[in-house]
C-alpha positions as CSV (number, residue, x, y, z in Angstrom):
1,M,0.0,0.0,0.0
2,S,1.3,3.4,-0.9
3,S,1.0,6.1,1.7
4,I,-0.9,9.2,0.8
5,S,0.9,12.5,1.5
6,V,-0.9,15.8,1.5
7,S,0.5,19.1,0.3
8,Q,-0.8,22.6,1.1
9,T,0.2,24.0,-2.4
10,T,-3.0,23.0,-4.2
11,A,-5.1,25.6,-5.9
12,K,-7.7,27.1,-3.7
13,R,-10.7,26.2,-5.8
14,P,-10.0,23.3,-8.2
15,N,-12.6,22.2,-10.7
16,I,-14.5,19.2,-9.5
17,I,-16.0,16.4,-11.6
18,L,-18.1,13.6,-10.0
19,I,-18.5,10.6,-12.3
20,V,-21.0,8.0,-11.2
21,M,-21.2,4.7,-13.1
22,D,-24.6,3.2,-12.3
23,A,-24.6,-0.3,-10.9
24,A,-20.8,-0.9,-11.4
25,R,-19.5,-3.2,-8.7
26,A,-15.8,-3.0,-7.9
27,S,-15.2,-6.7,-8.3
28,S,-16.1,-6.5,-12.0
29,L,-13.5,-3.9,-12.9
30,S,-10.0,-5.0,-14.0
31,C,-8.5,-2.0,-12.2
32,Y,-9.8,-3.8,-9.0
33,G,-8.3,-7.1,-10.0
34,Y,-11.1,-8.6,-12.2
35,H,-9.8,-11.4,-14.5
36,R,-11.4,-9.9,-17.6
37,P,-9.8,-6.7,-19.1
38,T,-13.0,-4.7,-18.5
39,T,-11.4,-1.3,-17.7
40,P,-8.0,-0.9,-19.5
41,N,-8.4,2.9,-19.7
42,L,-9.3,3.3,-16.0
43,E,-6.3,1.1,-15.2
44,R,-4.0,3.6,-16.9
45,F,-5.7,6.6,-15.4
46,A,-5.6,5.1,-12.0
47,E,-1.8,5.2,-12.0
48,R,-2.2,9.0,-11.6
49,C,-4.9,8.7,-8.9
50,V,-5.6,7.5,-5.4
51,V,-7.5,4.2,-5.7
52,Y,-9.5,3.2,-2.6
53,E,-9.6,-0.5,-2.7
54,T,-12.4,-1.0,-0.1
55,A,-15.0,1.8,-0.8
56,I,-18.4,1.0,0.7
57,S,-21.6,2.6,-0.5
58,P,-24.1,3.3,2.4
59,A,-27.0,1.9,0.3
60,G,-27.7,-0.7,-2.4
61,W,-29.7,1.4,-4.9
62,S,-29.6,4.8,-6.6
63,L,-31.7,7.2,-4.5
64,P,-30.2,6.7,-1.0
65,S,-26.7,6.2,-2.3
66,H,-26.7,9.4,-4.5
67,A,-28.3,11.3,-1.6
68,S,-25.5,10.1,0.7
69,I,-22.8,11.2,-1.8
70,F,-24.4,14.6,-2.2
71,T,-24.9,15.2,1.5
72,G,-22.2,13.3,3.4
73,L,-24.9,11.6,5.5
74,Y,-26.2,8.0,5.8
75,P,-29.7,7.2,4.4
76,S,-31.5,7.1,7.7
77,R,-30.0,10.6,8.5
78,H,-30.9,12.3,5.2
79,G,-34.2,10.4,4.9
80,A,-34.2,9.8,1.1
81,H,-34.8,6.1,0.8
82,D,-37.3,3.4,0.0
83,Q,-39.9,4.6,2.4
84,H,-39.5,8.3,1.6
85,K,-38.3,9.1,-1.9
86,Y,-37.4,12.7,-1.4
87,L,-34.5,14.6,0.2
88,R,-35.6,17.0,2.9
89,P,-35.1,20.6,1.6
90,E,-33.2,21.8,4.7
91,I,-30.3,19.4,4.1
92,P,-27.6,21.1,2.1
93,T,-26.3,19.3,-1.0
94,M,-22.9,19.2,-2.6
95,A,-24.1,21.3,-5.5
96,E,-25.6,23.9,-3.1
97,L,-22.5,24.2,-1.0
98,L,-20.1,24.5,-4.0
99,R,-22.4,27.1,-5.6
100,S,-22.0,29.1,-2.4
101,W,-18.2,28.9,-3.0
102,G,-18.6,30.5,-6.4
103,Y,-18.7,27.3,-8.5
104,R,-20.6,26.8,-11.7
105,T,-22.7,23.7,-11.1
106,L,-23.9,21.4,-13.9
107,A,-25.4,17.9,-13.9
108,F,-25.7,15.4,-16.7
109,C,-28.0,12.7,-15.3
110,H,-30.9,10.7,-16.7
111,N,-31.4,8.4,-13.7
112,L,-35.0,9.0,-12.8
113,Y,-34.3,8.8,-9.1
114,V,-31.7,11.6,-9.2
115,G,-33.4,14.8,-10.2
116,A,-36.3,17.2,-9.5
117,G,-38.6,14.4,-8.6
118,T,-36.5,13.4,-5.5
119,G,-35.0,16.8,-4.6
120,L,-31.5,15.8,-5.8
121,D,-31.4,18.5,-8.4
122,R,-31.0,21.2,-5.8
123,G,-28.0,23.5,-6.3
124,F,-27.4,22.8,-9.9
125,E,-27.6,25.8,-12.2
126,E,-28.1,23.5,-15.2
127,F,-29.5,20.0,-15.1
128,N,-29.2,18.2,-18.4
129,P,-28.6,21.4,-20.4
130,G,-29.6,21.0,-24.0
131,V,-32.2,18.3,-23.2
132,E,-34.2,20.8,-21.3
133,R,-34.4,23.1,-24.3
134,V,-36.4,20.4,-26.1
135,P,-40.1,20.7,-25.3
136,P,-41.3,17.8,-23.1
137,P,-43.8,16.4,-25.8
138,L,-40.9,16.1,-28.3
139,R,-38.3,14.5,-26.0
140,R,-39.8,11.1,-26.3
141,V,-40.0,11.4,-30.1
142,V,-36.4,12.6,-30.3
143,R,-35.2,9.8,-28.0
144,R,-37.0,7.1,-30.1
145,V,-35.6,8.4,-33.4
146,E,-32.1,8.6,-32.0
147,S,-32.4,5.1,-30.5
148,G,-33.7,3.7,-33.8
149,V,-30.8,5.2,-35.7
150,A,-28.3,3.9,-33.1
151,V,-29.8,0.4,-33.3
152,L,-29.4,0.3,-37.1
153,R,-25.8,1.4,-36.8
154,G,-25.1,-1.0,-33.9
155,L,-24.3,1.9,-31.6
156,R,-27.2,1.8,-29.2
157,D,-26.2,2.3,-25.6
158,S,-27.9,3.3,-22.4
159,G,-27.0,6.9,-22.7
160,A,-23.2,7.3,-22.4
161,R,-22.9,8.6,-25.9
162,S,-25.5,11.3,-25.4
163,A,-24.1,12.2,-22.0
164,N,-20.7,12.8,-23.5
165,K,-22.1,14.9,-26.2
166,Q,-23.6,17.2,-23.5
167,V,-20.4,17.2,-21.5
168,S,-18.3,18.1,-24.5
169,A,-20.5,21.1,-25.3
170,A,-20.4,22.2,-21.6
171,L,-16.6,21.9,-21.4
172,R,-16.3,24.1,-24.4
173,R,-18.5,26.8,-22.8
174,L,-16.7,26.5,-19.5
175,Q,-13.2,27.0,-20.9
176,A,-13.9,30.7,-21.4
177,D,-15.2,31.0,-17.9
178,E,-12.9,32.0,-15.0
179,Q,-15.2,30.5,-12.4
180,P,-14.3,27.0,-11.2
181,F,-16.9,24.4,-12.1
182,F,-18.6,21.4,-10.5
183,M,-19.8,18.9,-12.9
184,F,-21.9,15.8,-12.0
185,V,-21.9,13.1,-14.7
186,H,-24.0,10.1,-14.3
187,Y,-23.7,7.2,-16.7
188,E,-26.6,4.7,-17.0
189,E,-24.2,1.9,-18.0
190,P,-23.8,-0.8,-16.8
191,H,-27.4,-0.7,-15.3
192,A,-29.7,-3.4,-16.6
193,P,-30.9,-4.1,-19.2
194,Y,-27.4,-5.0,-20.5
195,R,-27.3,-4.0,-24.1
196,P,-23.8,-2.9,-25.1
197,P,-23.1,-1.6,-28.6
198,R,-22.5,-4.4,-31.0
199,K,-18.8,-4.0,-31.3
200,Y,-18.4,-4.2,-27.5
201,T,-20.3,-7.4,-27.1
202,R,-17.6,-9.7,-26.0
203,Y,-16.9,-12.3,-23.3
204,L,-19.9,-14.4,-24.4
205,P,-19.6,-18.2,-23.8
206,D,-18.4,-20.1,-26.8
207,G,-21.2,-20.8,-29.3
208,V,-23.5,-18.0,-28.0
209,P,-24.1,-15.2,-30.6
210,P,-25.3,-11.8,-29.5
211,E,-28.8,-12.4,-30.8
212,E,-29.2,-15.4,-28.5
213,A,-27.7,-13.6,-25.6
214,Q,-30.3,-10.8,-25.8
215,R,-33.1,-13.4,-25.4
216,V,-32.0,-14.3,-21.9
217,N,-34.3,-12.9,-19.3
218,Q,-33.3,-9.6,-17.8
219,D,-36.4,-8.9,-15.8
220,R,-35.2,-9.2,-12.2
221,W,-38.7,-9.6,-10.8
222,K,-39.6,-12.5,-13.1
223,Y,-36.5,-14.3,-11.7
224,L,-37.0,-13.3,-8.1
225,S,-40.7,-14.3,-8.2
226,G,-39.8,-17.7,-9.7
227,A,-41.9,-16.9,-12.8
228,V,-38.8,-17.5,-15.0
229,P,-36.3,-20.1,-13.9
230,M,-32.7,-19.3,-14.8
231,D,-29.6,-21.5,-14.6
232,G,-25.8,-21.0,-14.5
233,R,-25.5,-20.7,-18.3
234,D,-28.1,-17.9,-18.3
235,F,-26.1,-16.0,-15.7
236,D,-22.8,-16.6,-17.5
237,I,-24.4,-14.9,-20.5
238,L,-25.7,-12.0,-18.4
239,T,-22.4,-11.6,-16.7
240,A,-20.7,-11.4,-20.1
241,L,-23.2,-8.7,-21.2
242,Y,-22.7,-6.8,-17.9
243,D,-18.9,-7.0,-18.3
244,S,-19.2,-5.8,-22.0
245,E,-21.2,-2.8,-20.8
246,I,-18.4,-1.9,-18.4
247,T,-15.8,-2.2,-21.1
248,Y,-17.9,0.1,-23.3
249,L,-18.3,2.6,-20.5
250,D,-14.6,2.5,-19.9
251,T,-14.1,4.0,-23.4
252,R,-16.6,6.8,-22.7
253,V,-15.1,7.7,-19.4
254,A,-11.7,7.8,-21.1
255,Q,-13.1,10.1,-23.8
256,L,-14.1,12.6,-21.1
257,L,-10.8,12.4,-19.4
258,R,-9.0,12.9,-22.7
259,W,-11.0,16.1,-23.2
260,L,-9.8,17.4,-19.8
261,E,-6.2,16.5,-20.6
262,E,-6.4,18.2,-24.1
263,S,-8.0,21.3,-22.7
264,G,-5.2,21.7,-20.1
265,V,-7.5,21.6,-17.0
266,L,-7.0,18.1,-15.7
267,D,-4.1,19.1,-13.4
268,Q,-6.4,21.6,-11.7
269,T,-9.3,19.3,-11.5
270,M,-10.5,16.9,-8.9
271,V,-12.1,13.9,-10.6
272,I,-14.0,11.5,-8.5
273,I,-15.0,8.2,-10.3
274,T,-17.3,5.9,-8.3
275,A,-20.6,4.0,-8.5
276,D,-23.8,4.4,-6.6
277,H,-24.0,0.7,-5.9
278,G,-23.1,-2.6,-7.4
279,E,-25.1,-5.4,-9.0
280,N,-26.2,-9.0,-8.4
281,V,-26.0,-11.2,-11.5
282,G,-27.3,-14.4,-10.0
283,D,-25.1,-13.9,-6.9
284,H,-26.9,-14.9,-3.6
285,Q,-29.9,-16.0,-5.7
286,M,-30.4,-12.3,-6.5
287,M,-30.6,-10.3,-9.7
288,G,-30.2,-6.6,-10.1
289,H,-29.8,-4.4,-7.0
290,A,-32.0,-4.2,-3.9
291,Y,-33.1,-6.4,-1.0
292,C,-29.7,-7.2,0.3
293,L,-26.4,-5.6,1.6
294,Y,-23.8,-8.0,0.3
295,D,-20.5,-6.7,-1.1
296,T,-21.8,-7.3,-4.6
297,L,-24.0,-4.3,-4.0
298,V,-22.1,-2.1,-1.5
299,H,-18.4,-2.6,-2.5
300,V,-17.9,0.0,-5.3
301,P,-15.0,1.6,-7.1
302,L,-13.7,4.9,-5.8
303,I,-10.8,6.4,-7.8
304,I,-9.9,10.0,-7.2
305,H,-7.6,12.2,-9.3
306,Y,-6.6,15.0,-7.0
307,P,-5.3,18.4,-8.3
308,R,-1.6,18.5,-8.9
309,G,0.4,18.8,-5.6
310,T,-2.5,17.6,-3.4
311,A,-1.9,13.9,-3.0
312,T,0.6,11.2,-4.0
313,P,-1.0,8.6,-6.3
314,G,-1.3,5.1,-4.8
315,R,-3.7,2.5,-3.5
316,V,-5.4,2.7,-0.1
317,E,-6.5,-0.6,1.5
318,H,-8.4,0.5,4.6
319,Q,-12.2,1.0,4.4
320,V,-13.7,4.3,3.2
321,Q,-17.2,5.3,2.2
322,T,-18.6,7.1,-0.8
323,L,-20.1,9.7,1.5
324,D,-16.5,10.7,2.4
325,S,-16.5,12.6,-0.9
326,L,-18.2,15.8,0.4
327,P,-16.1,16.3,3.5
328,T,-13.0,15.7,1.4
329,I,-14.1,18.4,-1.1
330,L,-14.9,20.9,1.7
331,A,-11.6,20.2,3.5
332,M,-9.8,20.9,0.3
333,L,-11.6,24.3,0.1
334,G,-10.6,25.1,3.7
335,D,-14.1,24.6,5.1
336,T,-13.5,22.4,8.2
337,S,-15.0,24.6,10.9
338,S,-18.4,25.3,9.6
339,E,-21.6,23.8,11.2
340,V,-22.3,21.9,7.9
341,Y,-18.8,20.3,7.9
342,R,-19.1,19.3,11.6
343,S,-22.5,17.7,10.9
344,L,-21.2,15.4,8.2
345,Q,-20.9,11.7,8.9
346,G,-18.0,11.0,6.5
347,Y,-14.3,11.9,6.8
348,D,-11.8,13.9,4.8
349,L,-10.1,11.1,2.8
350,L,-6.8,13.0,3.0
351,S,-6.8,13.3,6.7
352,S,-5.6,10.8,9.3
353,S,-9.2,9.9,10.2
354,R,-10.3,6.3,9.6
355,H,-13.5,4.2,9.5
356,D,-13.0,1.4,12.0
357,F,-16.5,0.4,10.9
358,T,-18.4,1.1,7.8
359,F,-22.2,1.1,7.5
360,A,-25.0,0.5,5.0
361,E,-28.7,0.5,5.2
362,Q,-31.7,-0.9,3.3
363,A,-35.1,0.5,4.4
364,K,-38.1,-1.8,4.1
365,P,-38.6,-1.8,0.3
366,D,-41.8,-1.0,-1.7
367,L,-42.9,-4.5,-2.8
368,S,-46.0,-3.3,-4.7
369,I,-44.5,-4.4,-8.0
370,F,-44.5,-8.0,-6.7
371,H,-48.1,-7.8,-5.5
372,E,-49.3,-6.3,-8.8
373,R,-47.3,-8.5,-11.2
374,F,-47.3,-11.7,-9.2
375,P,-50.4,-11.8,-6.9
376,G,-50.2,-14.3,-4.0
377,M,-46.4,-14.4,-4.1
378,D,-44.7,-14.8,-0.7
379,V,-42.6,-11.7,-0.4
380,S,-41.6,-12.1,3.2
381,R,-38.0,-12.7,2.2
382,Y,-37.7,-9.1,1.1
383,D,-40.1,-7.4,3.5
384,R,-37.6,-6.2,6.0
385,D,-35.2,-3.5,7.1
386,L,-31.5,-4.2,6.8
387,K,-28.5,-2.6,8.5
388,M,-24.9,-3.6,8.0
389,V,-21.7,-3.0,9.9
390,R,-18.4,-4.0,8.3
391,T,-14.8,-4.2,9.5
392,D,-11.8,-5.1,7.5
393,R,-12.4,-8.7,8.4
394,Y,-16.1,-9.2,9.4
395,K,-19.5,-8.1,8.1
396,Y,-22.6,-8.3,10.3
397,I,-26.0,-7.8,8.8
398,W,-29.0,-7.1,11.0
399,S,-32.5,-7.7,9.8
400,S,-35.8,-6.6,11.2
401,D,-37.2,-10.1,10.8
402,G,-34.5,-11.6,13.1
403,D,-32.5,-13.3,10.3
404,L,-29.0,-12.3,11.3
405,E,-25.8,-12.9,9.2
406,L,-22.1,-12.8,9.9
407,Y,-19.4,-13.3,7.3
408,D,-15.6,-13.7,7.7
409,L,-14.5,-11.6,4.6
410,Q,-11.0,-12.9,4.7
411,A,-11.9,-16.5,4.6
412,D,-15.1,-16.1,2.6
413,P,-15.0,-12.9,0.5
414,E,-18.0,-14.0,-1.6
415,E,-20.2,-14.2,1.6
416,Q,-21.4,-17.7,1.0
417,C,-21.1,-19.1,4.6
418,N,-23.1,-17.4,7.4
419,T,-20.9,-18.0,10.5
420,I,-23.3,-16.4,13.1
421,R,-23.5,-19.7,15.1
422,E,-19.7,-20.3,14.9
423,H,-18.8,-16.8,16.1
424,P,-21.6,-15.5,18.4
425,G,-19.2,-13.3,20.3
426,V,-18.1,-11.5,17.2
427,A,-21.7,-11.0,16.1
428,E,-22.7,-9.7,19.5
429,D,-19.8,-7.2,19.5
430,L,-20.7,-5.9,16.0
431,D,-24.3,-5.7,17.0
432,R,-23.4,-3.5,19.9
433,H,-21.4,-1.2,17.6
434,L,-24.3,-1.1,15.1
435,M,-26.8,-0.2,17.7
436,A,-24.5,2.4,19.2
437,W,-24.1,3.9,15.7
438,C,-27.9,4.0,15.2
439,D,-28.3,5.8,18.6
440,S,-25.5,8.3,17.7
441,F,-27.8,10.5,15.5
442,E,-31.4,11.3,15.0
443,A,-33.1,9.7,12.0
444,A,-34.8,12.0,9.6
445,T,-38.5,12.3,9.9
446,P,-40.6,12.0,6.6
447,L,-42.1,15.1,5.1
448,D,-45.9,15.3,5.3
449,E,-46.1,15.8,1.5
450,V,-43.7,14.5,-1.1
451,P,-44.0,15.6,-4.8
452,E,-45.4,13.0,-7.2
453,F,-43.4,11.9,-10.2
454,D,-44.9,13.3,-13.4
455,E,-46.4,11.0,-16.0
456,Q,-43.4,11.2,-18.3
457,V,-41.1,9.9,-15.4
458,K,-43.7,7.2,-14.5
459,D,-43.7,6.1,-18.1
460,R,-40.0,5.7,-18.2
461,L,-40.0,3.9,-14.8
462,R,-42.6,1.5,-16.2
463,A,-40.4,0.9,-19.2
464,L,-37.5,-0.1,-16.9
465,G,-39.8,-2.3,-14.8
466,Y,-39.8,-0.2,-11.7
467,L,-43.5,0.5,-11.8
468,E,-46.5,-1.6,-13.0
C-alpha cells in the first residue's frame, strides 16, 4: 500500500467532476483485479490517482446512495430512501455548497431517481442542459428516433454517448469562464438491461451469438418471483453482457478524461470516479440491486484524481465510504470549521481519520410491484429493514425479521457461509457497535407531503420495470 501524502500547495478552488457509473461493482473492474480486461483505460488513469480498494456505499440502490454522496450523510439521517423518496429541503447538498463557494454547477444525469422528482437537483444551475431546451412532448420522439438510428448502426447504448455529447458542449463553454466548475456526470451503464453496442459485445460463452444472448431474461422480478427459472448458463451470458457494458463505458469515461487533458484543465481538476451501488448477476440468488447488503452491492469503485500537488498517487487498502467525498471536497476548500462540515458523517479522505466500521442500510422496500405482477407471491424474504456494519475482516447484517448474518470476509470474500453460530461473540460485539451507531444520531422524519413523479417519469419507470 502506498502512503498518501498531502501538500498545502493546491489551488484554492479546483474544478470538481463527480462521475458515477450506475450499478458498477468494484469486483467486475479490472482496475480492481477482475480477471477480464474490462477497464484498461481506467487502469492507466488510476496510475495518476488514489485508488480506494475498499470503498463502501451506504446503500444498495440509486436514490439513497446518491443522496449520501451529495450530503455526506447516511440514508436514515438524510431520509431519502425506499420509504420516503425525497431529500428534505433543509439538508444542504454538494451542489448547493459548491455554488455558495462560487462554482458553476452542472449535472448530466438521466437516472429517474436523481433529479427534481426526488429533490436531488438542488444547487445545480443547469440539469441536463440541452435536453431541457427540447419541449417535453418532443423529447420522447427525439429519443426514439435517436435510439432507432443507433440500433441500425449497432451503436445503441444506455445513454453514455448522449451524456458525453452534452459534457463536451459544456466543457467548451466553461473553458472561457474564469469560475471553477462542479460537474456531476451520471452514466446509466452498466445498469440493466445490459445491451452494449454491437462492437463491444464480448466475453460471451463459446457458441452464444449476441442475438441469443439478448433473449436471456433480464427482468429481475420475473426471476425473483420464480416466474422465469434461470440456470448457470443464463447468468454466464448475463455476466458477459454486464462486463461488456463496463468495457464500453470505460471508453466513454476515457473520452471525457482525454478532453480534460487536451484542454489543459486536468491538473487543476479533482475527478471522483465511483458508483452508486453494485449489481447481483445471480449472486446470492439475487438479480439486479435491492433487497440485500452483500458486497456485490455495497463494495464499489472509488478512484480520485486530486489536483496536482495535493496527494501522492497510490492505493489505499483500509475501508472508506462514498459519503466521504463531500467532507474531502470541503476540506480541500478550507471549510473544516463550519456547522455543515461538523454535521457530516464522513471523513476527509486526505486526513488521518479512519472508519473502523463502515455502515450501509436498506429501508423496508416498496414491494407493490410483486403484488401487482405476481399476486399471491410470498414476499416475506424481502419485506424487512436491513442494516450492515463492516470491519476489514467481518461483516454483520442485522435484519428486522431476526434473520442475522455474519461473514468472515478474509476466509469467505463472496459471503457464502453465514458464521453467526460459529462466532456468536463477534456477532454480539458488532451488533453493539451497530446499535450504538444507530443511537448516535437522530433519523430524519418524513415530510408530510412529497412531490409526485410526473407522468413522463412514470412512463420511463414502467419501461424499466420499476412500476407496473
